[in-house]
C-alpha positions in Angstrom: 37.8 137.8 51.8 41.5 137.6 52.3 43.1 134.6 50.5 44.3 132.4 53.4 46.9 130.0 52.4 47.8 128.3 55.7 45.9 127.0 58.7 48.0 129.0 61.1 46.9 132.3 59.4 43.3 131.3 59.7 43.7 130.4 63.4 45.4 133.7 64.0 42.5 135.6 62.3 40.0 133.7 64.4 42.0 134.4 67.6 42.1 138.2 66.8 38.4 138.2 66.1 39.0 139.4 62.5 37.5 136.2 61.0 34.8 133.7 61.6 34.4 130.3 60.1 31.0 131.3 58.7 32.8 134.2 56.8 35.6 131.8 55.7 33.1 129.3 54.3 31.2 132.1 52.5 34.5 133.2 51.0 35.4 129.8 49.7 31.9 129.3 48.2 32.2 132.6 46.4 35.6 131.6 45.0 34.1 128.3 44.0 31.3 130.0 42.1 34.0 132.2 40.3 35.8 129.1 39.1 32.9 126.9 38.0 34.2 126.8 34.5 37.1 124.7 35.7 34.7 121.9 36.7 36.4 121.2 40.0 33.4 120.2 42.2 30.9 117.5 41.4 28.9 118.2 44.6 29.0 121.1 47.0 27.9 120.7 50.6 27.0 124.4 50.9 24.2 124.3 53.4 25.9 121.6 55.5 29.2 123.5 55.6 27.5 126.8 56.6 25.6 125.0 59.4 28.8 123.3 60.7 30.7 126.6 60.5 28.0 128.4 62.6 28.1 125.6 65.2 31.9 125.6 65.4 31.8 129.5 65.7 29.4 129.3 68.6 31.5 126.6 70.3 34.7 128.6 69.8 33.1 131.7 71.3 32.4 129.8 74.4 35.6 127.8 74.7 38.5 128.7 72.3 40.8 126.3 74.1 38.5 123.4 73.3 38.7 123.8 69.5 40.0 120.8 67.6 43.5 120.8 66.1 42.0 121.3 62.6 39.6 124.0 63.6 39.6 126.4 60.7 40.5 123.9 58.1 38.1 123.8 55.1 38.8 120.8 53.0 37.5 119.1 49.8 37.5 115.3 49.3 38.1 113.3 46.2 35.1 111.5 44.8 36.5 108.1 45.8 36.3 108.8 49.6 33.1 107.8 51.4 31.2 110.3 53.5 28.1 109.0 55.2 24.8 110.2 53.7 26.6 111.7 50.7 27.1 110.5 47.2 30.3 108.8 46.1 30.6 107.8 42.5 34.3 107.5 41.7 33.7 109.7 38.7 31.7 106.8 37.1 28.2 106.2 35.8 28.2 102.8 37.3 27.7 104.4 40.8 25.1 106.9 39.6 23.0 108.0 42.6 24.8 105.9 45.2 25.0 107.3 48.7 27.5 106.0 51.2 26.2 104.3 54.3 29.3 105.1 56.3 32.2 107.6 56.4 35.8 106.6 55.7 38.1 106.6 58.6 40.0 109.6 57.2 36.8 111.6 56.9 35.6 110.7 60.4 39.0 111.8 61.9 38.9 115.0 59.9 35.5 115.9 61.3 36.5 114.9 64.8 39.5 117.2 64.6 37.2 120.2 63.7 37.6 120.4 59.9 34.8 121.5 57.6 34.2 119.4 54.4 33.0 121.7 51.6 32.4 119.2 48.8 33.5 116.3 46.7 35.8 117.0 43.8 36.1 115.5 40.3 38.6 112.7 39.5 39.5 110.3 36.8 37.0 107.4 36.8 37.8 105.1 39.7 41.2 107.0 39.9 42.3 105.5 36.6 44.1 108.2 34.7 46.7 110.9 34.8 44.8 113.8 33.3 41.4 114.0 35.1 39.7 113.6 31.7 38.2 110.1 32.2 35.5 111.2 34.6 31.8 110.9 33.7 31.4 114.5 34.8 33.9 115.7 32.1 37.4 117.0 32.5 38.7 119.4 35.2 40.8 122.2 33.8 44.1 123.6 35.0 43.7 126.6 37.3 46.5 128.6 35.6 45.7 127.6 32.0 42.2 126.1 31.3 43.4 124.7 28.0 45.7 122.3 30.0 45.0 119.2 32.0 45.6 119.4 35.8 47.1 115.9 36.1 45.3 113.0 37.7 43.7 111.2 39.0 43.4 113.7 41.9 43.5 116.6 39.5 40.5 118.4 40.9 41.9 118.0 44.4 45.0 119.9 43.2 43.0 122.6 41.4 40.7 123.1 44.4 43.7 124.0 46.5 45.4 125.9 43.6 42.4 128.2 43.0 41.7 128.9 46.7 38.3 127.1 46.9 39.5 125.3 50.0 42.7 125.1 52.1 43.5 121.4 51.7 42.2 118.4 49.9 42.2 114.6 50.4 43.1 112.7 47.3 44.2 109.1 46.6 47.6 108.0 45.3 47.9 104.6 43.5 50.8 105.5 41.3 51.3 109.2 41.7 47.8 110.5 41.6 48.4 113.0 44.4 51.9 114.0 43.5 51.7 114.4 39.8 48.7 116.9 39.8 50.3 118.7 42.8 53.4 119.2 40.7 51.4 120.4 37.6 49.3 122.8 39.8 52.1 124.2 42.0 51.0 122.8 45.3 52.3 120.3 47.9 51.2 116.7 47.4 52.0 114.0 50.0 51.7 110.2 49.9 52.5 108.5 53.2 53.8 105.0 53.6 51.4 102.2 52.6 49.1 101.7 55.6 49.9 105.0 57.4 46.4 106.3 56.6 43.5 103.7 56.8 42.0 102.8 53.4 38.6 102.0 55.0 36.1 103.9 53.0 38.3 104.5 50.0 36.9 103.0 46.7 39.5 100.4 45.8 41.5 100.5 42.5 44.7 98.6 43.3 44.5 97.5 46.9 48.2 96.9 47.5 49.1 100.3 46.0 46.2 102.7 47.1 46.9 105.3 49.7 45.0 108.4 50.8 47.1 111.5 50.3 47.0 115.1 51.2 47.3 118.3 49.1 47.8 121.8 50.5 49.9 125.0 50.0 52.3 124.3 52.8 54.0 121.2 54.2 53.1 122.4 57.7 49.4 121.9 56.9 50.0 118.5 55.4 51.7 117.5 58.7 48.8 118.8 60.7 46.3 116.8 58.7 48.4 113.7 58.7 48.8 113.6 62.5 45.0 113.8 62.8 43.9 111.2 60.2 46.8 108.7 60.3 47.0 105.7 62.7 45.8 102.2 63.3 42.3 101.2 62.4 40.3 98.1 63.3 38.5 98.4 59.9 41.7 98.1 57.9 44.0 95.1 58.6 46.8 96.7 56.4 46.9 99.9 58.5 50.2 100.4 60.3 49.6 99.6 64.0 51.9 102.3 65.4 50.2 105.6 66.4 51.1 108.7 64.3 53.8 111.1 65.4 53.3 114.7 66.3 54.5 115.6 62.8 53.6 119.3 62.9 55.6 120.0 66.0 58.7 118.2 64.6 59.3 120.2 61.5 62.7 121.6 62.4 65.0 119.5 60.1 68.1 118.2 61.6 70.7 118.0 58.8 72.7 117.9 56.8 70.9 115.2 54.6 72.3 112.5 52.4 70.4 112.6 49.2 70.5 110.2 46.2 69.3 110.9 42.7 68.8 108.2 40.1 71.1 108.3 37.0 68.4 106.8 34.8 65.8 109.4 35.9 67.9 112.6 35.5 69.2 111.3 32.1 65.8 109.9 31.0 65.2 110.6 27.2 61.6 111.7 27.9 62.6 114.2 30.5 61.8 117.8 29.4 65.0 119.9 29.2 63.4 122.6 31.4 62.6 120.1 34.1 66.1 118.6 33.9 67.7 122.0 34.2 65.6 122.8 37.2 66.4 119.5 38.8 70.1 120.1 38.2 69.8 123.6 39.6 68.2 122.2 42.7 70.9 119.6 43.1 73.5 122.3 43.0 71.7 124.4 45.6 71.4 121.4 47.9 75.2 120.8 47.7 75.9 124.5 48.3 73.6 124.3 51.4 75.8 121.6 52.8 73.9 118.4 51.9 75.5 115.4 50.2 73.8 114.8 46.9 75.1 111.8 44.8 74.1 110.0 41.7 73.2 106.3 42.1 72.4 103.6 39.6 68.9 102.3 39.3 68.6 99.8 36.6 64.9 99.1 37.0 63.4 102.4 35.9 62.2 101.1 32.5 60.5 98.2 34.3 58.5 100.4 36.6 55.6 101.2 34.3 55.1 97.7 32.7 55.2 96.0 36.1 52.9 98.6 37.7 50.3 98.4 35.1 50.2 94.6 35.0 49.7 94.5 38.8 47.3 97.4 39.2 45.1 96.3 36.3 45.0 92.8 37.8 43.9 94.2 41.1 41.4 96.5 39.4 39.7 93.7 37.5 39.1 92.0 40.8 38.0 95.1 42.8 35.6 96.4 40.1 33.8 93.0 39.8 31.5 94.2 42.6 29.9 96.8 40.4 27.5 94.6 38.5 24.2 96.5 38.3 22.5 94.2 40.7 23.0 95.5 44.2 23.6 99.3 43.9 24.4 101.9 41.4 23.6 101.9 37.7 21.5 99.2 36.1 20.8 99.1 32.4 17.1 99.5 31.5 17.7 97.5 28.3 18.6 94.2 30.0 16.0 91.4 29.7 17.9 88.7 31.6 20.3 88.1 34.4 23.3 87.8 32.1 22.2 90.8 30.0 21.9 92.8 33.2 25.6 92.1 34.0 26.8 92.7 30.5 24.8 95.8 29.6 25.1 97.5 33.0 28.9 97.2 33.1 29.2 98.0 29.4 27.1 101.2 29.8 28.3 102.1 33.3 32.1 101.9 32.9 34.0 104.4 30.7 36.6 103.4 28.1 39.7 103.7 30.2 38.2 101.6 33.1 37.0 98.9 30.6 40.5 98.9 29.1 42.1 98.3 32.5 39.6 95.7 33.5 40.2 93.7 30.3 44.0 94.0 30.7 43.7 92.8 34.3 41.5 89.9 33.4 44.0 88.9 30.6 47.1 89.0 32.9 45.3 86.9 35.5 43.9 84.4 33.0 45.0 80.7 32.7 48.1 80.4 30.6 49.2 84.0 31.1 49.3 84.4 34.9 52.9 83.2 35.2 54.1 85.1 32.1 52.7 88.5 33.3 51.3 88.8 36.8 53.7 86.4 38.6 56.7 87.9 36.8 55.5 91.5 37.6 55.3 90.6 41.3 59.0 89.4 41.1 59.9 92.7 39.4 58.1 94.6 42.2 60.2 92.8 44.8 63.4 93.7 42.9 62.3 97.3 42.7 61.4 97.4 46.4 64.7 95.7 47.5 66.8 98.1 45.4 64.9 101.2 46.6 65.4 100.0 50.3 69.1 99.4 49.7 69.5 103.0 48.4 67.6 104.4 51.4 69.8 102.5 53.8 72.7 104.7 52.6 70.8 107.9 52.0 68.0 109.8 53.7 66.1 110.7 50.6 65.8 109.9 46.9 65.3 113.0 44.7 63.5 112.8 41.4 61.4 115.0 39.1 57.8 114.4 39.8 56.8 114.3 36.2 58.7 114.2 32.9 57.3 117.5 31.8 54.6 120.1 32.7 50.8 119.9 32.1 49.9 119.1 28.6 46.9 120.1 26.4 43.4 118.7 27.1 42.7 115.7 24.9 46.3 115.2 23.9 46.7 111.7 25.4 43.1 110.4 25.2 43.8 108.5 22.0 47.2 107.3 23.1 46.9 105.8 26.6 50.5 104.6 26.6 51.6 108.3 26.6 49.4 108.9 29.6 50.8 105.8 31.4 54.4 106.9 30.8 53.7 110.2 32.6 53.8 108.1 35.8 57.4 106.9 35.3 58.8 108.9 38.2 56.0 108.5 40.7 55.1 104.8 40.7 58.4 103.7 42.4 57.1 105.0 45.8 53.9 103.0 45.4 55.7 99.9 44.2 57.9 100.1 47.3 55.2 101.3 49.7 57.3 104.3 50.9 56.4 107.9 51.6 56.9 110.6 48.9 56.3 114.3 48.7 56.0 116.6 45.6 57.0 120.2 46.2 56.7 123.3 44.1 60.0 124.2 42.4 59.0 127.2 40.4 57.8 127.8 36.9 58.9 126.3 33.5 59.7 128.7 30.7 56.2 127.9 29.4 54.8 129.5 32.5 53.5 126.3 34.1 54.6 124.9 37.5 57.4 122.4 37.9 57.4 119.9 40.9 60.3 118.1 42.5 59.9 114.9 44.5 61.6 113.4 47.5 61.1 109.8 48.8 62.1 108.4 52.2 62.3 105.0 53.8 59.2 103.2 55.0 57.7 104.9 58.1 59.9 108.0 57.8 57.1 110.5 57.2 58.3 112.7 60.0 61.8 113.2 58.6 60.4 113.6 55.1 57.9 116.3 56.1 60.6 118.1 58.1 62.9 118.1 55.1 60.0 119.2 52.8 59.3 122.1 55.3 63.0 123.0 55.2 63.1 122.9 51.4 59.9 125.0 51.0 61.2 127.7 53.3 64.8 127.9 52.1 65.0 127.0 48.4 65.3 130.2 46.4 63.0 129.4 43.5 64.7 130.7 40.3 62.9 132.1 37.3 63.0 130.0 34.1 65.9 132.0 32.6 68.4 131.5 35.4 68.8 127.7 35.1 69.1 127.3 31.4 
């Protein structure tokens, strides 16, 4: 089967009669089988996907004009997104065997728009990680180099798109979990404004940070998915009440743009020289293309990671208290009392990284430490948000590297969690401020691995951000690693 990389190419093939959804699904399943060693999927809905493809083919043959806007889209979903009648485990033993009683709003809207869901993909346990190594199912490997991590926590979502086992994937982004793996795997990763996509049916990690995100090869496909799954939702009081825009029909960027880049980011001591050079090359190209690109001060960069991890671990310790071995999921067979059931089930059911974050969160919320940590981190978050908003009042976008470097070796950060946490230094700002951000492929590093660049926009400015991302993806002449040394 031809390797389709855009929804429009699939729609064109269907229209010409050169392709059917049944053949498309079979092709993806064959590709999935060929990449089993990467450990991308934890469950494949093969029979269900084939049956849905057949039904949609029959409907299309009778009434092509009645096909949904996402007719032809074959998608994977991260194992933190509920799909009625299917397992959802968050990559954790604690939810072993649990089947969701309902579908997330995002999944319902995907299906209503004509998409086919092919399976659920691996992730860091409860989305806590930056490497996709903390899952109970084992690590997912990078599609270009299986000795490397794909990023996380939506690493398998990125690899599922990267390796052509689906056209797009839904992930979740709490502090960069869509954008960082997208950058590592050379695909597009998009996180909308907080509340743009309903969180109903998304397993909670940090409720004031979590947001469902989209991964695909092209910005145009991200826009098509977003306009179908975004919008108000009675099941989520934090969802933005405004209806979504027609993002995919508004991708003609009206420029030039005013773009800021942060002095503390581009000069960060941990930034890989190859990534810095690519960022500077890109800045130069933007200026030559007629855009205004200026350096601005941002004095809070070193406070992003500490404040983020204080706040998210606090929220995680609260959210994960519901997994107790009593009502659903894993229950220890060794427990002989009520108290032992709680202790043993949680001890055996949660992995090391999740337990670490639960304990950190319980500590920062505890009596005597609440004001010193949690309360102070909330104040820092407000300062970060205010400064970010001030920058975006003067500029259309903020440009930053997506990650300090490229994908590293499997196992490299497991014994040093701080190193893993610091990998989020450029992505957590968008979540702290609740603004949209997009990671775009920017070519290859001299080590042969993908580099990603990131743009952020003001709250609610998804349309303009996607239009600029579309412009960038279609016009930026990606250099080889030698030309920007």
